[in-house]
C-alpha positions as CSV (number, residue, x, y, z in Angstrom):
1,M,3.1,12.7,3.1
2,S,0.8,13.3,0.0
3,K,-2.4,14.8,-0.9
4,E,-4.0,11.5,-0.8
5,S,-2.6,10.5,2.4
6,R,-3.8,13.7,3.9
7,K,-7.1,13.8,2.2
8,F,-7.7,9.9,3.8
9,H,-6.4,10.8,7.2
10,V,-3.5,8.1,7.0
11,P,-1.3,8.7,10.2
12,D,2.3,10.3,9.3
13,A,3.7,7.0,10.3
14,L,2.3,4.8,7.5
15,A,2.1,7.7,4.9
16,N,5.3,6.9,3.0
17,L,4.3,3.1,3.0
18,Y,0.5,4.1,1.9
19,D,1.7,6.2,-0.9
20,F,4.4,3.8,-2.2
21,A,2.1,1.0,-2.3
22,N,-0.4,3.2,-4.5
23,T,1.9,4.4,-6.9
24,L,0.4,1.6,-8.9
25,D,-3.3,2.5,-9.5
26,L,-4.9,-0.5,-11.0
27,R,-8.6,0.9,-11.0
28,H,-10.5,0.6,-13.9
29,F,-14.0,1.6,-12.9
30,T,-16.6,4.6,-14.2
31,H,-17.4,6.9,-11.9
32,R,-19.9,9.6,-12.8
33,G,-19.8,9.0,-16.4
34,V,-15.6,9.0,-16.5
35,Q,-13.5,6.0,-17.1
36,H,-10.7,5.8,-14.4
37,Q,-7.2,5.4,-16.1
38,Q,-4.9,2.9,-14.8
39,A,-1.0,4.3,-14.2
40,D,1.8,3.4,-12.9
41,A,3.5,6.5,-10.9
42,L,7.2,4.2,-11.0
43,Q,7.8,3.8,-15.1
44,D,11.5,4.2,-14.9
45,P,14.6,5.2,-12.4
46,A,14.2,8.6,-13.1
47,A,10.3,8.5,-11.8
48,L,11.3,6.4,-8.9
49,G,14.1,9.1,-7.9
50,E,11.3,12.3,-8.4
51,W,8.8,10.3,-6.1
52,M,11.3,9.8,-3.7
53,R,12.2,13.3,-3.8
54,Q,8.8,14.5,-3.5
55,H,8.7,12.1,-0.1
56,G,11.6,13.4,1.0
57,L,13.3,9.7,1.1
58,I,16.4,11.1,-1.3
59,E,18.1,14.3,-2.1
60,R,20.2,14.2,-5.3
61,A,21.3,10.7,-5.7
62,A,19.2,8.8,-8.7
63,P,18.3,5.4,-8.2
64,S,20.0,2.8,-10.0
65,Q,18.5,0.2,-12.5
66,K,18.9,-2.6,-9.8
67,T,17.2,-0.3,-7.3
68,F,14.5,0.5,-9.4
69,E,14.0,-3.4,-10.1
70,A,14.2,-4.2,-6.3
71,A,11.9,-1.0,-5.6
72,L,9.2,-2.7,-7.8
73,R,9.6,-6.3,-6.2
74,L,9.0,-4.6,-2.9
75,R,5.9,-2.8,-3.9
76,A,4.4,-5.9,-5.5
77,A,5.6,-7.9,-2.5
78,I,3.8,-5.2,-0.1
79,R,0.6,-4.8,-2.1
80,D,0.3,-8.7,-2.3
81,Y,0.6,-8.6,1.8
82,L,-1.8,-6.2,1.9
83,K,-4.6,-7.8,-0.1
84,C,-4.6,-10.7,2.4
85,E,-7.2,-10.3,5.5
86,P,-4.9,-9.2,8.4
87,T,-5.6,-12.3,10.4
88,E,-4.6,-14.5,7.5
89,R,-1.3,-12.4,6.5
90,H,1.2,-14.3,8.6
91,R,0.0,-17.5,7.7
92,K,0.7,-17.6,4.1
93,P,4.0,-18.4,3.0
94,A,3.4,-17.9,-0.3
95,V,3.1,-14.4,0.6
96,T,5.6,-13.5,3.4
97,A,8.3,-15.4,1.6
98,P,8.3,-13.2,-1.5
99,L,7.9,-10.1,1.0
100,N,10.9,-11.1,3.2
101,A,13.1,-11.6,0.0
102,A,12.0,-8.4,-1.7
103,M,13.1,-6.7,1.8
104,E,16.5,-8.1,2.0
105,P,18.0,-5.3,-0.3
106,F,16.9,-2.6,2.3
107,A,18.9,-3.3,5.1
108,L,18.2,-1.5,8.3
109,R,19.9,-1.2,11.8
110,V,18.5,-0.2,15.3
111,A,19.9,3.5,16.3
112,T,19.3,5.6,19.7
113,I,17.1,8.6,18.7
114,G,17.1,10.7,22.1
115,K,16.4,9.9,25.7
116,D,16.0,6.1,25.7
117,G,14.7,6.2,22.5
118,F,15.2,3.7,19.5
119,A,14.5,3.3,15.8
120,L,15.3,1.6,12.9
121,R,17.2,3.3,10.6
122,P,18.7,2.7,6.9
123,V,22.2,1.0,6.7
124,M,22.9,2.5,3.1
125,S,23.3,6.2,2.4
126,D,22.6,6.0,-1.3
127,A,18.9,5.6,-3.0
128,Q,18.7,2.5,-1.2
129,A,18.0,4.4,2.1
130,G,15.0,6.2,0.8
131,L,13.2,2.6,0.3
132,S,14.9,1.1,3.5
133,A,12.7,3.8,5.2
134,I,9.8,2.6,3.6
135,V,10.6,-1.1,5.0
136,A,11.1,0.5,8.4
137,E,7.6,1.5,8.4
138,L,6.1,-1.5,7.6
139,Y,7.8,-2.8,10.4
140,D,6.8,0.0,12.9
141,A,3.2,-0.1,11.9
142,A,3.4,-4.2,12.8
143,S,5.2,-3.6,16.0
144,A,2.4,-0.6,16.5
145,G,-0.5,-2.8,16.0
146,M,-1.3,-0.5,13.2
147,L,-0.8,-2.6,9.9
148,G,-3.9,-4.6,9.9
149,R,-5.7,-1.4,9.4
150,L,-3.8,-0.8,6.0
151,K,-5.7,-3.0,3.7
152,M,-6.1,-3.1,-0.1
153,C,-9.9,-2.5,-1.2
154,A,-11.8,-5.8,-2.0
155,A,-13.3,-4.5,-4.9
156,D,-11.3,-6.1,-8.0
157,E,-12.0,-3.1,-10.2
158,C,-10.2,-0.7,-7.4
159,Q,-7.7,-2.4,-5.4
160,R,-6.6,0.6,-3.8
161,V,-4.6,0.5,-0.4
162,F,-6.7,2.2,2.3
163,F,-6.3,2.7,6.0
164,D,-9.2,1.3,7.9
165,R,-10.4,4.1,10.6
166,S,-13.4,2.5,11.5
167,K,-13.9,1.5,15.2
168,P,-13.8,-2.1,14.8
169,G,-11.3,-2.3,11.7
170,T,-13.6,-4.3,9.6
171,R,-13.6,-2.2,6.5
172,R,-13.5,-4.0,3.0
173,W,-13.6,-1.0,0.6
174,C,-11.7,2.1,0.6
175,Q,-14.8,4.1,0.1
176,T,-18.0,2.7,1.1
177,T,-19.9,5.0,-1.0
178,L,-18.2,4.1,-3.8
179,C,-16.8,0.8,-3.9
180,G,-19.0,-0.5,-1.5
181,N,-22.0,0.7,-3.0
182,R,-20.9,-0.9,-6.2
183,E,-20.1,-4.4,-4.7
184,K,-23.5,-4.4,-3.1
185,T,-25.2,-3.3,-6.2
186,R,-23.8,-6.2,-8.0
187,T,-24.3,-8.5,-5.4
188,Y,-28.3,-7.7,-5.2
189,R,-28.5,-8.0,-8.9
190,E,-26.5,-11.2,-9.1
191,R,-28.6,-12.8,-6.4
192,H,-32.2,-11.8,-8.3
193,R,-30.7,-12.7,-11.6
194,H,-30.6,-16.2,-10.3
195,D,-33.6,-16.3,-7.8
196,P,-36.7,-17.7,-9.8
197,T,-38.9,-16.2,-7.0
198,S,-37.7,-12.7,-7.5
199,E,-39.9,-10.4,-9.8
200,S,-38.7,-10.1,-13.5
């Protein structure tokens, strides 16, 4: 679990999935006079290995170039999936098919975990195992009915993945006071700009 996932109270069961999706930071808005700089935490296999070590997903083995490329495909497919409205995700083959293909290299098996318990565990024992654990979080979240609360911010200049903790589960922005306010202000200005009855 990272500082970000703790800060926004992301459930432990989703923390690695949340952090992995947000290794790509596409935010490009200005906040309090400071322009946010876009960044990618997974620049190369070494960076992926370091990120995985920090999250307890790998010990010493470094990801291969092939695993690195598969990780980027997985991240892109997860982000595209989370960008869709939760009720529409399973209805879009253009989103689900790439996600299925991206998850294929990260095989999982069912294992017993204590008294009458079962869990998905990675088949591989190398660097792929850590990424398989993220795929397992995706499955577990869907099974527990929590995946619908993991969303992408609707603001084009943000696109940050967030966990919707609102009671009805209808939030559209990662932070209503930031992205939400910017979107509402933009909508208000656009509406009055095209409204001939509004004051000039």
